[in-house]
NUFIDREN-846017 format. One line per 5 residues: number of its first residue (from 1); for each residue x, y, z of C-alpha. Coordinates in nm, 4 decimals. Layout:
BEGIN
NUM	X Y Z ~ ...
This chain:
BEGIN
1	-0.0045 -0.0024 0.0071 ~ 0.1244 0.3508 -0.0853 ~ -0.0664 0.5964 0.1494 ~ 0.0435 0.8824 -0.0908 ~ -0.1852 0.7647 -0.3588
6	-0.5716 0.7655 -0.3756 ~ -0.8039 0.4795 -0.3294 ~ -1.0492 0.4501 -0.6158 ~ -1.3982 0.3290 -0.5248 ~ -1.5902 0.1655 -0.7994
11	-1.9499 0.0905 -0.6867 ~ -2.2142 -0.0910 -0.9153 ~ -2.4708 -0.3649 -0.9306 ~ -2.2226 -0.5564 -1.1496 ~ -2.5103 -0.7733 -1.2810
16	-2.2766 -0.9137 -1.4248 ~ -1.9263 -0.7588 -1.4151 ~ -1.7881 -0.7151 -1.7623 ~ -1.4741 -0.5981 -1.9494 ~ -1.6193 -0.2522 -1.9813
21	-1.5974 -0.2233 -1.6004 ~ -1.2780 -0.3746 -1.5767 ~ -1.1000 -0.1683 -1.8367 ~ -1.2407 0.1586 -1.6793 ~ -1.1096 0.0462 -1.3428
26	-0.7633 -0.0530 -1.4995 ~ -0.7158 0.2807 -1.6588 ~ -0.8006 0.4648 -1.3392 ~ -0.5599 0.2504 -1.1541 ~ -0.2771 0.3232 -1.3968
31	-0.3377 0.6596 -1.5613 ~ -0.4533 0.8448 -1.2546 ~ -0.1923 0.6521 -1.0429 ~ -0.4312 0.5116 -0.7763 ~ -0.2873 0.2876 -0.5147
36	-0.5840 0.0537 -0.5516 ~ -0.9433 0.0312 -0.6898 ~ -1.2002 -0.1180 -0.4601 ~ -1.4925 -0.2866 -0.6387 ~ -1.7973 -0.2453 -0.4140
41	-2.1018 -0.4401 -0.5441 ~ -2.4248 -0.2802 -0.4430 ~ -2.6169 -0.4999 -0.1755 ~ -2.9630 -0.3667 -0.1998 ~ -2.9773 -0.1105 -0.4849
46	-3.2000 0.1928 -0.4315 ~ -3.2023 0.2972 -0.7948 ~ -3.3320 -0.0237 -0.9601 ~ -3.6399 -0.2135 -0.9132 ~ -3.4879 -0.5491 -1.0368
51	-3.1553 -0.7294 -0.9711 ~ -3.1169 -1.0454 -1.1704 ~ -2.8498 -1.2236 -0.9664 ~ -2.8508 -1.2087 -0.5953 ~ -2.5856 -1.0000 -0.4014
56	-2.3659 -1.3000 -0.3105 ~ -2.3453 -1.4144 -0.6681 ~ -2.2737 -1.0476 -0.7936 ~ -1.9968 -1.0340 -0.5352 ~ -1.8482 -1.3695 -0.6203
61	-1.8445 -1.2838 -0.9935 ~ -1.6513 -0.9720 -0.9079 ~ -1.4166 -1.1481 -0.6868 ~ -1.3169 -1.4048 -0.9484 ~ -1.3070 -1.1265 -1.2109
66	-1.0407 -0.9128 -1.0386 ~ -0.8261 -1.1748 -0.8534 ~ -0.5332 -1.1719 -1.0918 ~ -0.5041 -0.7979 -1.1238 ~ -0.2674 -0.6311 -0.8737
71	-0.4341 -0.3366 -0.7182 ~ -0.7973 -0.4533 -0.7546 ~ -0.9825 -0.5473 -0.4343 ~ -1.3285 -0.6675 -0.3746 ~ -1.5154 -0.4897 -0.0913
76	-1.8323 -0.6599 0.0520 ~ -1.9412 -0.3664 0.2866 ~ -2.2748 -0.3070 0.1194 ~ -2.3678 -0.6758 0.1308 ~ -2.2907 -0.6639 0.5053
81	-2.4775 -0.3531 0.5721 ~ -2.8631 -0.3670 0.6417 ~ -3.1112 -0.1817 0.4339 ~ -3.0848 0.0065 0.0952 ~ -2.7232 0.0542 -0.0435
86	-2.6184 0.4202 -0.0747 ~ -2.2966 0.5478 -0.1976 ~ -2.2701 0.8134 0.0717 ~ -2.2724 0.5592 0.3471 ~ -1.9956 0.3578 0.1867
91	-1.7974 0.6749 0.1537 ~ -1.8532 0.7636 0.5149 ~ -1.7381 0.4284 0.6143 ~ -1.4280 0.4325 0.3924 ~ -1.3401 0.7888 0.5361
96	-1.3727 0.6590 0.9031 ~ -1.1248 0.3777 0.7994 ~ -0.8782 0.6012 0.6070 ~ -0.9046 0.9526 0.7573 ~ -0.5958 1.1002 0.5913
101	-0.6243 0.9070 0.2398 ~ -0.7388 1.0559 -0.0911 ~ -1.0653 0.8789 -0.1873 ~ -1.2064 0.8925 -0.5488 ~ -1.5456 0.7628 -0.6427
106	-1.5385 0.6381 -0.9983 ~ -1.8619 0.6895 -1.1958 ~ -1.9660 0.6652 -1.5462 ~ -2.0815 0.9871 -1.7175 ~ -2.4354 0.8416 -1.7351
111	-2.4433 0.7924 -1.3510 ~ -2.2945 1.1466 -1.3088 ~ -2.5739 1.2960 -1.5125 ~ -2.8163 1.1473 -1.2620 ~ -2.6056 1.2524 -0.9557
116	-2.8755 1.5004 -0.8164 ~ -3.1187 1.2159 -0.7829 ~ -2.8763 1.0229 -0.5505 ~ -2.9238 1.0102 -0.1788 ~ -2.7551 1.2793 -0.0080
121	-2.5787 1.3573 -0.3421 ~ -2.4576 1.7105 -0.2274 ~ -2.2394 1.5571 0.0529 ~ -2.0194 1.3310 -0.1577 ~ -1.7458 1.5707 -0.2287
126	-1.7137 1.6186 0.1511 ~ -1.5814 1.2740 0.1639 ~ -1.4160 1.1984 -0.1712 ~ -1.3304 1.3158 -0.5099 ~ -1.5517 1.2105 -0.8035
131	-1.3680 1.0826 -1.1200 ~ -1.6105 1.0637 -1.4052 ~ -1.5359 0.8094 -1.6678 ~ -1.6345 0.9660 -2.0058 ~ -1.8164 0.6951 -2.2072
136	-1.9290 0.6911 -2.5750 ~ -2.2287 0.9163 -2.6521 ~ -2.2073 1.1265 -2.3300 ~ -2.0531 1.4722 -2.2729 ~ -2.0279 1.6834 -1.9630
141	-2.3312 1.9125 -1.8980 ~ -2.2878 2.2820 -1.9811 ~ -2.5790 2.4187 -1.8032 ~ -2.7702 2.3531 -1.4636 ~ -2.6650 2.2289 -1.1236
146	-2.3978 1.9730 -1.2510 ~ -2.2242 2.2389 -1.4857 ~ -2.2047 2.4760 -1.1733 ~ -2.0539 2.1765 -0.9739 ~ -1.7898 2.1144 -1.2477
151	-1.7106 2.4699 -1.2724 ~ -1.6662 2.5059 -0.8913 ~ -1.5002 2.1773 -0.8255 ~ -1.3685 2.0498 -1.1584 ~ -0.9899 2.0106 -1.2218
156	-0.7741 1.8914 -1.4916 ~ -0.4796 1.8074 -1.2494 ~ -0.4405 1.4461 -1.1658 ~ -0.2176 1.5712 -0.8808 ~ -0.5096 1.7490 -0.7291
161	-0.6537 1.4010 -0.6713 ~ -0.3367 1.3085 -0.4881 ~ -0.2672 1.6361 -0.2911 ~ -0.6174 1.6579 -0.1425 ~ -0.8205 1.3991 0.0288
166	-1.1624 1.5001 -0.1278 ~ -1.3475 1.7780 -0.3091 ~ -1.2452 1.7623 -0.6708 ~ -1.4300 1.6386 -0.9892 ~ -1.2055 1.4983 -1.2598
171	-1.3510 1.3884 -1.5996 ~ -1.1373 1.1086 -1.7189 ~ -1.1655 0.9685 -2.0828 ~ -1.1568 0.6008 -2.1006 ~ -1.1219 0.3317 -2.3725
176	-1.4587 0.3035 -2.5419 ~ -1.5799 -0.0478 -2.4915 ~ -1.9453 -0.0502 -2.5637 ~ -2.0587 -0.3485 -2.3399 ~ -2.3439 -0.3390 -2.0977
181	-2.4617 -0.5821 -1.8432 ~ -2.8266 -0.5608 -1.9833 ~ -2.7111 -0.6765 -2.3262 ~ -2.5028 -0.9690 -2.1776 ~ -2.8143 -1.0821 -1.9811
186	-3.0248 -1.0577 -2.3066 ~ -2.7693 -1.2768 -2.4874 ~ -2.7529 -1.5265 -2.2111 ~ -3.1416 -1.5327 -2.1935 ~ -3.1666 -1.6443 -2.5553
191	-2.8981 -1.9053 -2.5257 ~ -2.5812 -1.7176 -2.6621 ~ -2.2490 -1.7396 -2.5097 ~ -2.1086 -1.4216 -2.3428 ~ -1.7512 -1.5237 -2.4012
196	-1.5129 -1.2203 -2.4628 ~ -1.7544 -1.0015 -2.2910 ~ -1.6939 -1.1266 -1.9487 ~ -1.4008 -1.2981 -1.8004 ~ -1.3960 -1.6701 -1.8389
201	-1.4236 -1.7248 -1.4704 ~ -1.7446 -1.5076 -1.4604 ~ -1.8769 -1.6803 -1.7744 ~ -1.8261 -2.0040 -1.5765 ~ -2.0383 -1.8820 -1.2865
206	-2.3088 -1.7720 -1.5108 ~ -2.3266 -2.1225 -1.6810 ~ -2.3005 -2.3148 -1.3526 ~ -2.5599 -2.1259 -1.1811 ~ -2.7837 -2.0879 -1.4885
211	-2.7873 -1.7103 -1.4190 ~ -3.0177 -1.4880 -1.6515 ~ -3.1575 -1.7790 -1.8397 ~ -3.5087 -1.7220 -1.7315 ~ -3.5114 -1.3496 -1.7288
216	-3.6709 -1.1304 -1.9948 ~ -3.4524 -0.8478 -1.8889 ~ -3.6841 -0.5818 -1.9982
């Protein structure tokens, strides 16, 4: 562990985790010089009505997907916490564990555009930075609350993420892998093989547990 480098926090339902997630996290780890990226599968999502694989299986898929990459860690705190899963609670917990460390919440641009709908969204920068992974078809907002937030808190300096424990927004361009968990579930549901979309170990779990086979994934 290098305490001078930030800890990346990558949350999500990961239903299932795929190479798009992994590549985004890998580039954050390397390009932004993070000490580690913690994958935090959502236990009981507050933002979705349906989760297709249960929390333990989603955590297991994350765990096997990242096990060979140095600097990737799986974190089950949202599975252990009762009630709905909120990012702010995870950040508060991590800040209590690492009071002097830089923390950086990694989100996709689509998630960032819905930030104002998040529980206690306006407190997030009190506990961590936000790294917005720029995905295909999205761009940073240029009007409204989020535009003002970027104007006030945005930075183009990676060093700001290292020199401060929280408070900055950094928009980070990532390799464009147009893979979505929804599409993977739809492929599996009609009997197609998700190979090369997910790691082989994740593919094995999907096959062994018959995940997504009976879902319409609407």
